Backbone as JSON Lines, residues from 0, in Angstrom:
{"i":0,"aa":"X","n":[-152.43,-127.18,-36.88],"ca":[-152.36,-125.98,-37.68],"c":[-151.31,-126.09,-38.78]}
{"i":1,"aa":"X","n":[-150.21,-126.76,-38.48],"ca":[-149.15,-126.84,-39.48],"c":[-149.54,-127.65,-40.7]}
{"i":2,"aa":"X","n":[-150.56,-128.47,-40.58],"ca":[-150.99,-129.28,-41.72],"c":[-151.95,-128.53,-42.63]}
{"i":3,"aa":"X","n":[-152.42,-127.37,-42.18],"ca":[-153.36,-126.59,-42.98],"c":[-152.62,-125.63,-43.9]}
{"i":4,"aa":"X","n":[-153.26,-125.31,-45.02],"ca":[-152.67,-124.34,-45.95],"c":[-152.88,-122.93,-45.4]}
{"i":5,"aa":"X","n":[-152.1,-121.97,-45.89],"ca":[-152.29,-120.57,-45.48],"c":[-153.7,-120.1,-45.81]}
{"i":6,"aa":"X","n":[-154.25,-120.55,-46.92],"ca":[-155.61,-120.17,-47.32],"c":[-156.63,-120.65,-46.28]}
{"i":7,"aa":"X","n":[-156.48,-121.89,-45.83],"ca":[-157.38,-122.42,-44.82],"c":[-157.26,-121.66,-43.5]}
{"i":8,"aa":"X","n":[-156.05,-121.34,-43.11],"ca":[-155.82,-120.61,-41.86],"c":[-156.42,-119.21,-41.97]}
{"i":9,"aa":"X","n":[-156.18,-118.51,-43.07],"ca":[-156.72,-117.17,-43.26],"c":[-158.24,-117.18,-43.27]}
{"i":10,"aa":"X","n":[-158.83,-118.15,-43.92],"ca":[-160.28,-118.25,-43.99],"c":[-160.89,-118.45,-42.6]}
{"i":11,"aa":"X","n":[-160.33,-119.36,-41.84],"ca":[-160.83,-119.63,-40.49],"c":[-160.59,-118.44,-39.58]}
{"i":12,"aa":"X","n":[-159.41,-117.84,-39.68],"ca":[-159.07,-116.67,-38.87],"c":[-160.05,-115.52,-39.16]}
{"i":13,"aa":"X","n":[-160.35,-115.3,-40.41],"ca":[-161.28,-114.24,-40.79],"c":[-162.67,-114.5,-40.21]}
{"i":14,"aa":"X","n":[-163.13,-115.73,-40.32],"ca":[-164.45,-116.08,-39.79],"c":[-164.5,-115.83,-38.28]}
{"i":15,"aa":"X","n":[-163.46,-116.26,-37.56],"ca":[-163.44,-116.08,-36.11],"c":[-163.37,-114.6,-35.75]}
{"i":16,"aa":"X","n":[-162.53,-113.85,-36.44],"ca":[-162.42,-112.4,-36.16],"c":[-163.75,-111.68,-36.41]}
{"i":17,"aa":"X","n":[-164.45,-112.07,-37.44],"ca":[-165.74,-111.46,-37.74],"c":[-166.76,-111.76,-36.64]}
{"i":18,"aa":"X","n":[-166.74,-112.98,-36.13],"ca":[-167.65,-113.35,-35.04],"c":[-167.27,-112.57,-33.77]}
{"i":19,"aa":"X","n":[-165.99,-112.56,-33.43],"ca":[-165.55,-111.9,-32.2],"c":[-165.78,-110.39,-32.21]}
{"i":20,"aa":"X","n":[-165.61,-109.76,-33.39],"ca":[-165.79,-108.3,-33.47],"c":[-167.24,-107.92,-33.75]}
{"i":21,"aa":"X","n":[-168.05,-108.89,-34.17],"ca":[-169.43,-108.58,-34.52],"c":[-169.54,-107.85,-35.85]}
{"i":22,"aa":"X","n":[-168.46,-107.82,-36.61],"ca":[-168.45,-107.12,-37.9],"c":[-168.36,-108.15,-39.03]}
{"i":23,"aa":"X","n":[-169.5,-108.47,-39.67],"ca":[-169.48,-109.48,-40.73],"c":[-168.75,-109.02,-41.99]}
{"i":24,"aa":"X","n":[-168.41,-107.71,-42.06],"ca":[-167.74,-107.18,-43.25],"c":[-166.27,-106.86,-42.99]}
{"i":25,"aa":"X","n":[-165.75,-107.32,-41.85],"ca":[-164.34,-107.09,-41.53],"c":[-163.48,-107.66,-42.66]}
{"i":26,"aa":"X","n":[-162.59,-106.84,-43.21],"ca":[-161.76,-107.35,-44.31],"c":[-160.87,-108.5,-43.85]}
{"i":27,"aa":"X","n":[-160.65,-109.41,-44.75],"ca":[-159.77,-110.55,-44.45],"c":[-158.33,-110.06,-44.4]}
{"i":28,"aa":"X","n":[-157.52,-110.65,-43.52],"ca":[-156.09,-110.31,-43.54],"c":[-155.5,-110.66,-44.91]}
{"i":29,"aa":"X","n":[-154.49,-109.9,-45.3],"ca":[-153.87,-110.15,-46.62],"c":[-152.93,-111.34,-46.6]}
{"i":30,"aa":"X","n":[-152.35,-111.61,-45.45],"ca":[-151.4,-112.72,-45.36],"c":[-151.32,-113.2,-43.92]}
{"i":31,"aa":"X","n":[-150.65,-114.29,-43.74],"ca":[-150.45,-114.85,-42.41],"c":[-148.97,-115.23,-42.28]}
{"i":32,"aa":"X","n":[-148.43,-114.99,-41.11],"ca":[-147.07,-115.42,-40.8],"c":[-147.19,-116.31,-39.58]}
{"i":33,"aa":"X","n":[-146.76,-117.53,-39.69],"ca":[-146.91,-118.46,-38.58],"c":[-145.68,-119.35,-38.5]}
{"i":34,"aa":"X","n":[-145.44,-119.83,-37.3],"ca":[-144.3,-120.71,-37.1],"c":[-144.67,-122.12,-37.54]}
{"i":35,"aa":"X","n":[-143.65,-122.9,-37.74],"ca":[-143.86,-124.33,-37.97],"c":[-142.95,-125.06,-36.99]}
{"i":36,"aa":"X","n":[-143.13,-124.67,-35.74],"ca":[-142.3,-125.12,-34.64],"c":[-142.32,-126.64,-34.5]}
{"i":37,"aa":"X","n":[-143.47,-127.23,-34.65],"ca":[-143.59,-128.67,-34.45],"c":[-142.8,-129.45,-35.49]}
{"i":38,"aa":"X","n":[-142.79,-128.98,-36.73],"ca":[-142.09,-129.72,-37.78],"c":[-140.67,-129.22,-38.02]}
{"i":39,"aa":"X","n":[-140.23,-128.19,-37.29],"ca":[-138.85,-127.71,-37.44],"c":[-137.89,-128.82,-37.02]}
{"i":40,"aa":"X","n":[-136.9,-129.12,-37.85],"ca":[-136.05,-130.3,-37.58],"c":[-135.25,-130.22,-36.29]}
{"i":41,"aa":"X","n":[-134.97,-129.03,-35.76],"ca":[-134.15,-128.94,-34.55],"c":[-134.97,-128.8,-33.27]}
{"i":42,"aa":"X","n":[-136.27,-128.64,-33.38],"ca":[-137.08,-128.54,-32.17],"c":[-138.16,-129.6,-32.09]}
{"i":43,"aa":"X","n":[-138.81,-129.87,-33.2],"ca":[-139.9,-130.85,-33.23],"c":[-140.94,-130.56,-32.16]}
{"i":44,"aa":"X","n":[-141.17,-129.28,-31.9],"ca":[-142.2,-128.89,-30.95],"c":[-141.79,-129.01,-29.5]}
{"i":45,"aa":"X","n":[-140.52,-129.12,-29.24],"ca":[-140.07,-129.33,-27.87],"c":[-140.03,-128.03,-27.07]}
{"i":46,"aa":"X","n":[-140.0,-128.18,-25.78],"ca":[-139.83,-127.07,-24.86],"c":[-139.17,-127.64,-23.61]}
{"i":47,"aa":"X","n":[-138.7,-126.75,-22.75],"ca":[-137.95,-127.23,-21.59],"c":[-138.88,-127.71,-20.48]}
{"i":48,"aa":"X","n":[-138.32,-128.51,-19.6],"ca":[-139.0,-128.96,-18.39],"c":[-137.93,-129.29,-17.37]}
{"i":49,"aa":"X","n":[-138.3,-129.27,-16.12],"ca":[-137.35,-129.6,-15.07],"c":[-137.38,-131.11,-14.9]}
{"i":50,"aa":"X","n":[-136.28,-131.74,-15.23],"ca":[-136.21,-133.19,-15.19],"c":[-136.16,-133.7,-13.74]}
{"i":51,"aa":"X","n":[-136.51,-134.94,-13.56],"ca":[-136.41,-135.58,-12.25],"c":[-134.97,-135.45,-11.78]}
{"i":52,"aa":"X","n":[-134.79,-134.98,-10.56],"ca":[-133.46,-134.81,-10.01],"c":[-132.89,-133.43,-10.24]}
{"i":53,"aa":"X","n":[-133.56,-132.62,-11.06],"ca":[-133.12,-131.25,-11.3],"c":[-133.93,-130.29,-10.45]}
{"i":54,"aa":"X","n":[-133.51,-129.04,-10.45],"ca":[-134.23,-128.04,-9.66],"c":[-134.12,-126.68,-10.35]}
{"i":55,"aa":"X","n":[-134.74,-125.71,-9.73],"ca":[-134.64,-124.34,-10.22],"c":[-133.22,-123.83,-10.22]}
{"i":56,"aa":"X","n":[-132.39,-124.38,-9.34],"ca":[-130.98,-123.98,-9.32],"c":[-130.3,-124.31,-10.65]}
{"i":57,"aa":"X","n":[-130.68,-125.41,-11.26],"ca":[-130.11,-125.79,-12.55],"c":[-130.51,-124.78,-13.64]}
{"i":58,"aa":"X","n":[-131.72,-124.28,-13.56],"ca":[-132.18,-123.27,-14.51],"c":[-131.37,-122.0,-14.31]}
{"i":59,"aa":"X","n":[-131.12,-121.62,-13.05],"ca":[-130.31,-120.43,-12.77],"c":[-128.9,-120.57,-13.34]}
{"i":60,"aa":"X","n":[-128.32,-121.75,-13.22],"ca":[-126.98,-121.99,-13.75],"c":[-126.98,-121.84,-15.27]}
{"i":61,"aa":"X","n":[-128.02,-122.39,-15.9],"ca":[-128.13,-122.3,-17.36],"c":[-128.21,-120.85,-17.82]}
{"i":62,"aa":"X","n":[-128.78,-119.97,-17.01],"ca":[-128.97,-118.58,-17.38],"c":[-127.74,-117.7,-17.13]}
{"i":63,"aa":"X","n":[-126.72,-118.23,-16.46],"ca":[-125.55,-117.42,-16.12],"c":[-124.74,-117.08,-17.37]}
{"i":64,"aa":"X","n":[-124.38,-115.79,-17.52],"ca":[-123.56,-115.4,-18.67],"c":[-122.14,-115.92,-18.52]}
{"i":65,"aa":"X","n":[-121.42,-115.94,-19.63],"ca":[-120.01,-116.37,-19.63],"c":[-119.12,-115.21,-20.02]}
{"i":66,"aa":"X","n":[-117.97,-115.03,-19.44],"ca":[-117.48,-115.82,-18.32],"c":[-118.29,-115.53,-17.08]}
{"i":67,"aa":"X","n":[-118.47,-116.54,-16.23],"ca":[-119.32,-116.38,-15.05],"c":[-118.61,-115.83,-13.83]}
{"i":68,"aa":"X","n":[-117.3,-115.88,-13.79],"ca":[-116.54,-115.39,-12.65],"c":[-116.52,-113.86,-12.65]}
{"i":69,"aa":"X","n":[-117.12,-113.22,-11.64],"ca":[-117.13,-111.75,-11.6],"c":[-115.73,-111.14,-11.5]}
{"i":70,"aa":"X","n":[-114.75,-111.94,-11.07],"ca":[-113.36,-111.46,-10.97],"c":[-112.64,-111.54,-12.31]}
{"i":71,"aa":"X","n":[-113.21,-112.24,-13.28],"ca":[-112.59,-112.38,-14.59],"c":[-112.56,-111.01,-15.26]}
{"i":72,"aa":"X","n":[-111.39,-110.55,-15.72],"ca":[-111.29,-109.2,-16.29],"c":[-111.95,-109.06,-17.66]}
{"i":73,"aa":"X","n":[-112.25,-110.18,-18.3],"ca":[-112.88,-110.1,-19.63],"c":[-114.34,-109.67,-19.48]}
{"i":74,"aa":"X","n":[-114.84,-108.89,-20.42],"ca":[-116.27,-108.53,-20.37],"c":[-117.13,-109.75,-20.67]}
{"i":75,"aa":"X","n":[-118.41,-109.63,-20.36],"ca":[-119.33,-110.73,-20.7],"c":[-119.25,-110.98,-22.2]}
{"i":76,"aa":"X","n":[-119.23,-112.23,-22.56],"ca":[-119.09,-112.57,-23.97],"c":[-120.26,-113.36,-24.51]}
{"i":77,"aa":"X","n":[-121.01,-114.0,-23.61],"ca":[-122.12,-114.82,-24.06],"c":[-123.24,-114.72,-23.03]}
{"i":78,"aa":"X","n":[-124.42,-114.31,-23.48],"ca":[-125.59,-114.2,-22.62],"c":[-126.61,-115.23,-23.07]}
{"i":79,"aa":"X","n":[-127.41,-115.71,-22.12],"ca":[-128.4,-116.74,-22.43],"c":[-129.8,-116.26,-22.08]}
{"i":80,"aa":"X","n":[-130.69,-116.35,-23.05],"ca":[-132.1,-116.03,-22.82],"c":[-132.92,-117.17,-23.44]}
{"i":81,"aa":"X","n":[-134.19,-117.16,-23.16],"ca":[-135.08,-118.19,-23.68],"c":[-135.85,-118.82,-22.55]}
{"i":82,"aa":"X","n":[-136.95,-119.45,-22.89],"ca":[-137.84,-119.98,-21.85],"c":[-137.14,-120.96,-20.92]}
{"i":83,"aa":"X","n":[-136.13,-121.64,-21.38],"ca":[-135.43,-122.61,-20.54],"c":[-134.56,-121.95,-19.48]}
{"i":84,"aa":"X","n":[-134.37,-120.63,-19.58],"ca":[-133.5,-119.92,-18.63],"c":[-134.28,-119.1,-17.61]}
{"i":85,"aa":"X","n":[-135.6,-119.22,-17.59],"ca":[-136.41,-118.46,-16.62],"c":[-136.89,-119.41,-15.54]}
{"i":86,"aa":"X","n":[-136.44,-119.18,-14.32],"ca":[-136.71,-120.11,-13.22],"c":[-138.2,-120.29,-12.93]}
{"i":87,"aa":"X","n":[-138.96,-119.24,-13.02],"ca":[-140.38,-119.33,-12.67],"c":[-141.26,-119.71,-13.85]}
{"i":88,"aa":"X","n":[-140.96,-119.19,-15.04],"ca":[-141.82,-119.4,-16.2],"c":[-141.13,-120.18,-17.3]}
{"i":89,"aa":"X","n":[-140.34,-121.21,-16.93],"ca":[-139.72,-122.05,-17.95],"c":[-140.82,-122.72,-18.75]}
{"i":90,"aa":"X","n":[-140.52,-123.02,-19.96],"ca":[-141.42,-123.68,-20.93],"c":[-142.61,-122.83,-21.34]}
{"i":91,"aa":"X","n":[-142.52,-121.5,-21.16],"ca":[-143.61,-120.62,-21.57],"c":[-143.1,-119.49,-22.46]}
{"i":92,"aa":"X","n":[-144.0,-118.94,-23.25],"ca":[-143.65,-117.81,-24.1],"c":[-143.27,-116.6,-23.27]}
{"i":93,"aa":"X","n":[-144.02,-116.35,-22.2],"ca":[-143.68,-115.17,-21.4],"c":[-142.37,-115.37,-20.64]}
{"i":94,"aa":"X","n":[-141.99,-116.61,-20.35],"ca":[-140.68,-116.87,-19.77],"c":[-139.58,-116.49,-20.75]}
{"i":95,"aa":"X","n":[-139.79,-116.79,-22.03],"ca":[-138.82,-116.4,-23.06],"c":[-138.73,-114.87,-23.14]}
{"i":96,"aa":"X","n":[-139.88,-114.22,-23.13],"ca":[-139.89,-112.75,-23.21],"c":[-139.19,-112.14,-22.0]}
{"i":97,"aa":"X","n":[-139.55,-112.6,-20.8],"ca":[-138.95,-112.04,-19.59],"c":[-137.45,-112.3,-19.54]}
{"i":98,"aa":"X","n":[-137.01,-113.44,-19.99],"ca":[-135.57,-113.71,-19.99],"c":[-134.84,-112.82,-20.99]}
{"i":99,"aa":"X","n":[-135.49,-112.52,-22.1],"ca":[-134.91,-111.57,-23.06],"c":[-134.78,-110.19,-22.45]}
{"i":100,"aa":"X","n":[-135.8,-109.76,-21.73],"ca":[-135.73,-108.47,-21.04],"c":[-134.63,-108.48,-19.98]}
{"i":101,"aa":"X","n":[-134.49,-109.6,-19.27],"ca":[-133.45,-109.71,-18.24],"c":[-132.08,-109.51,-18.86]}
{"i":102,"aa":"X","n":[-131.82,-110.16,-19.99],"ca":[-130.5,-110.05,-20.62],"c":[-130.3,-108.69,-21.27]}
{"i":103,"aa":"X","n":[-131.36,-108.08,-21.77],"ca":[-131.25,-106.71,-22.31],"c":[-130.88,-105.75,-21.19]}
{"i":104,"aa":"X","n":[-131.48,-105.94,-20.03],"ca":[-131.14,-105.09,-18.88],"c":[-129.69,-105.34,-18.45]}
{"i":105,"aa":"X","n":[-129.26,-106.56,-18.51],"ca":[-127.87,-106.87,-18.17],"c":[-126.92,-106.11,-19.12]}
{"i":106,"aa":"X","n":[-127.25,-106.1,-20.41],"ca":[-126.44,-105.35,-21.38],"c":[-126.49,-103.85,-21.1]}
{"i":107,"aa":"X","n":[-127.67,-103.35,-20.75],"ca":[-127.78,-101.92,-20.41],"c":[-126.85,-101.57,-19.26]}
{"i":108,"aa":"X","n":[-126.84,-102.4,-18.23],"ca":[-125.95,-102.14,-17.08],"c":[-124.49,-102.25,-17.49]}
{"i":109,"aa":"X","n":[-124.17,-103.21,-18.34],"ca":[-122.79,-103.42,-18.77],"c":[-122.25,-102.21,-19.53]}
{"i":110,"aa":"X","n":[-123.09,-101.63,-20.38],"ca":[-122.63,-100.54,-21.23],"c":[-123.07,-99.17,-20.73]}
{"i":111,"aa":"X","n":[-123.55,-99.11,-19.51],"ca":[-123.99,-97.87,-18.92],"c":[-122.84,-96.88,-18.83]}
{"i":112,"aa":"X","n":[-123.11,-95.63,-19.17],"ca":[-122.07,-94.59,-19.1],"c":[-121.72,-94.36,-17.64]}
{"i":113,"aa":"X","n":[-120.44,-94.2,-17.34],"ca":[-120.06,-93.94,-15.94],"c":[-120.64,-92.61,-15.46]}
{"i":114,"aa":"X","n":[-121.02,-92.6,-14.2],"ca":[-121.58,-91.39,-13.59],"c":[-120.46,-90.38,-13.37]}
{"i":115,"aa":"X","n":[-120.7,-89.13,-13.78],"ca":[-119.7,-88.08,-13.58],"c":[-119.89,-87.36,-12.29]}
């Protein structure tokens, strides 16, 4: 897909949408926004995997916020989300989404108003 022009992608997308909806007059999208993940210099299409000798415990460690010591008086300063931090759905888009929700919930709990 990354080797195709936006015009080619829009044309093909329009044709497929018209077939799927059964509407041959469905207007074409005005534009397309797409990633170029494979050719991005810092990812080159990579995703996480559990290496030989690693386990889900390593993924859990990667997901721990810093500072990690619950006795540390400093508030959380760094949270980690992304597909590589989800023990069950690593290397997937929904793992990235779920890990983002996990960290958002962590922030909600952190900044929760005290109960009166």
